N, C-alpha and C positions, 0 to 999 in steps of 0.2 A: 876539228874546226876550233880555233882560238878567237875569242872576242876582240882581242886587240888588233886583229887583222881587219876589222870593220869601223874603226874610228880613227879620226886623223888629230885629234887634239881637243882642246877645251872649245866649246862653241859659245857658252854663257854662263852667268851665274844668276841664279833667280833670288829676288828678294821681294816679298810682298809689301805693299804700301799701305799706310794708314791714309794718305792724301796724295794721290797719285800726280796731281798738278804740281804740288809742292815738291815732290820727288823728282819730277822732270826738271823742273827749274833748278833745284839743288845741283843735279849732275851737269846741267847745262853751265852752271856758274863754275863747275871745275873743268870746263872746256870738253865735255863730252857733247856729241851731237844725237839728235833724235834720229835714229836709223829707221824706226818704223813704230807706229801707233796703230793698233789693232783692236777690233771687237772681239770679245770672247763672250758670247752669250750678252747679258745685258751689262757686262764690265768692260774695261779697257785695259790693254797691257801695251807698255812702251818698251821698246829696245833702246838702251842708250850706249853710244859706242865712242871709244877713245883708242884709237890705234886698232891693235888687237884684241882689246878688251871690251866685251860686250856685256850689260848688264840687263836683264830682264825685269821688270818691276811691274806689279800689276795691283788692281783694287779687287775687292771681293773676298778675300781670305784675311784672316786676322794677322796682322803684322805683330812680331814678338816684342819690338820696342826694348830690346836690351841684346847685349853680347850674345852671339848664337842666331841672329835673325836671318841668316841666309839659309833659304829654303833648300836649294837644290844647285848642284854644279851639273852642266850639260856637257856631254861630249859630242862632237861634230861625227855623225855617223853616216857612212857611204852606202850600207845596204842594210836597212832596218830588219829586213826578214832575216837575213843570215846572221845579224848580231842577236837578234832574239833566240834564234835557234841555238847559237853559240853560248849564250848566258845560261840556257835551259841545260845544255850538255854539261856545262862547268858546274852546275848545281849552284849557282848564285841565288840569293834570297831575292826573288822576283815580288815587286810590289804589284804589278799588273799582271793578270791572267792572259792578256792579249795586248796587241800592239794598239795604242791608243792615237787618235788624229785630232787636229784642230784644223779645219779647211780654211778658216779666215785668217791665218797667219802667212805673211808673206805672200808671193804671187799665187802660189798652188797649194798652200797649206803646209803642214808638218805632220809627221809620224814618230811617235817616241814610245818608250817604256822606261821604267824606273827599276832600280834594284837598291837594295840597303847595304852599307858598307858595315864594317866591325863596330862602328860607334853610332850605328842607326842613321848615318848621314845618307841621304837621298842622292843618288848619281843617276842621272838621266842620259839616255842614249837617244839622240834626236836627228831625224833627217829632214832636212828642209827640202820639199818636192820641188 
């Protein structure tokens, strides 16, 4: 079972925000639309979309505020259970011991897990439910 069989391409790029309202306004000024604004506990998370590019930006985590500020890239995953099994079979460096979920995102929530690449970059495999 190969992990590549369970994702279809990039889903979003994750960037923490020091000021979410300012970040939303900035991306709107570039022509992005607000595709979703969700609660995640006491914080908010916005998805900004321009064509096929989606940026997830959120409050509550420290923003790097310099080059290298992207927190993760997310791959659109079609079967999170099989993808997680395949990642384990391939011996990838899993960040999560189990599949994570955020029920407040989109209509029915998301399920995801993260791996680390060779440069310590975080790659998220995310299924929108």
